[in-house]
C-alpha angles and dihedrals in degrees: 000000000000126000111252095239096162088088123134134205130049095333095052114117118245112270139184118197088347095305124113114256126214121184094191135025092244089060093061090046092051088048092049093048092055094047092046093049090048090049088051090055096246091134138353122258092240088056090053095042091051090051091049092048089048092052092049091048091052090050092047092048094049108117095208100031089204089175122063115238111277114175093194092042086058090042090055092047089050090051091052089049093052094045092051092044092054089043094239088132134008124244088240092056091051093049093047094050093044090053091048091051093045090058093059120104117263111276093022099113101140129085118257120214091240091057093065114021116210 
């Protein structure tokens, strides 16, 4: 399987000269996680695309738009939505892990051995 990334419209990934564009390393990792999980058969691409379009629509409808538009921020939120909907992960697990990652110092985006003992 390969993710159908030649999509157009609001769910299309940012591109420059036809190539995917990532502003930060975490964006490419979020992208890679979704494609890898799709390739593994965890969810269908239409499921993910629908979740992404729904997240974009909610952001667009937001009266205040407190958060600046972040395609990959919405991509990651859509991935969380799909993974919880197919019961691959619980909402509690997502929240716990997100809080743990948010408490790390800036620039510390890799896993230390003491974070997850073998």
